[in-house]
C-alpha positions, 0 to 999 in steps of 0.5 A, a space after each residue: 560701537 553702536 548696536 547697529 554695527 554690532 548687529 552687522 558685524 555679528 551677522 557677518 561673522 555668523 555668515 562666515 561660519 555658515 559659509 565654512 560649514 557649507 564647504 562640507 557638502 559632498 562634492 559631485 565631481 571627484 577632486 572638487 572637495 578641496 576647491 570647495 574648502 578654498 572657496 569657503 576659506 576665502 569667503 569666510 576670510 573676506 567676511 571677517 575682514 569686512 567686519 573688522 574694517 567696518 568696526 575700524 571706521 565706524 567711529 570715524 565716519 558720518 555715513 553710518 547708514 550708508 555703510 550699514 546697507 553696504 555691509 548688508 549688500 556685501 553679506 548678501 553677495 557672499 551668501 549668494 556665492 556660498 549658495 551657488 558654489 558650495 551647496 546643492 546647485 553646484 552638486 547638480 550643475 555638472 549633470 544639468 545644463 539648465 542648473 549650470 546656467 542658473 549657477 552662471 547667471 547667479 554669479 554674474 547677475 546676483 553675486 557680482 553686483 551685490 559685492 560691488 555695491 558692498 565696496 569691500 576693498 576700502 574696508 579690507 584695507 581698514 582691517 589691516 594694522 596701521 603700518 600695513 594699511 599705509 603701505 597698501 594705500 601708498 601702493 594704490 596711489 602709485 602711478 602704474 597701479 592707478 593706470 592699470 586699475 583705470 584700464 581694467 575698470 574702463 567701461 569699454 574694457 570691462 564690457 569686452 572682458 565680460 562679453 568675452 568670458 560669456 561667449 568663450 566659455 559657452 563655446 562647446 569645446 571650452 564648456 566640455 573641457 571645463 566639465 571634464 576638469 574640476 580645476 578648469 571648472 573652477 577657473 570658469 567660475 572665477 572668470 565669470 565672477 571676476 569679469 562681472 565684478 569689473 563690469 558692474 564696478 565700471 557701470 555702477 561706481 562712476 557717478 558723472 552724468 556722462 558715465 551714467 549715460 554710457 553705462 546705459 548703452 553698455 547695459 543695453 548692448 549686453 542685453 542684446 549679445 547675451 540674448 543672442 547667445 541665449 536664443 542660440 541655445 534655446 532654439 537649438 535643434 540638437 544638444 551642443 555640449 557632448 559632456 552633457 549627453 552621457 549620464 545626464 540625470 533627468 531633471 523634471 523629465 527633460 531630455 538633454 536637448 530640452 534641458 539645454 533649451 531651458 538653460 538658454 531661455 534662462 539666459 535669454 529672458 530673466 538674464 536680460 530683465 536684470 540688465 534692462 532693469 538696471 539700465 532703466 534705473 540708471 536712465 531714471 537717475 540720469 534724466 532726473 539729475 539736476 543739470 547745471 544752469 547756463 547763464 544767458 550771454 
């Protein structure tokens, strides 16, 4: 294994240890400590499996540079998850709507696309013993599995699931219920991350010109509906969420309403810039891609 691969694998292992250590940050909500340990264990396991899979394929591939930068993207995505779910952000999020919004936007707009760019699933399979690897490959080629995965990652389906998770969880009854229940709160985080992983997978992994053109449309429409939700929160005259009213710790001297308005502004402006930026990047690739030359006659 080359020096570059050893560095990548070592960095992944160190990050796994750091993620595990983060789990011991005191939980701000009773009952969330166990959830943090599970999150840390899953992140650490994912990082170690990725490193093992990278080592297994390194001598078999000629795309080492591509695998190296994908490993960096995956490690960065895991680091983002650790920072968002195991550190101070998670501690303060239940007491500040704007910090909560930073957490949600970070899951959807930073961690999820980085994990998708890391293309972890094939490397997870390569980390398995040969017999288990062959069984998993056979399973993924089964007709029902391929059909189900194709349905989940179809751009329209992924767009709908991403939009539904965003709007349903920000409805006041659902948001308040999630803050009252640590288990439901963790399901909220999971649904944001899972729907975003499917969304970015559907838009970034399809290489045909038609698929890239459709991805641009889905990104711009996502910008519109998330902007509408952000504007509703930012321009509100009263706080929407009862769970944020009692016992809210002051955040830069903001009132509860101002804190909600700041959270809406975070979704409205920085969030929209990410979607628009990726859409413009895809548009530039789409416009610059060579077109097949049609012969006359």
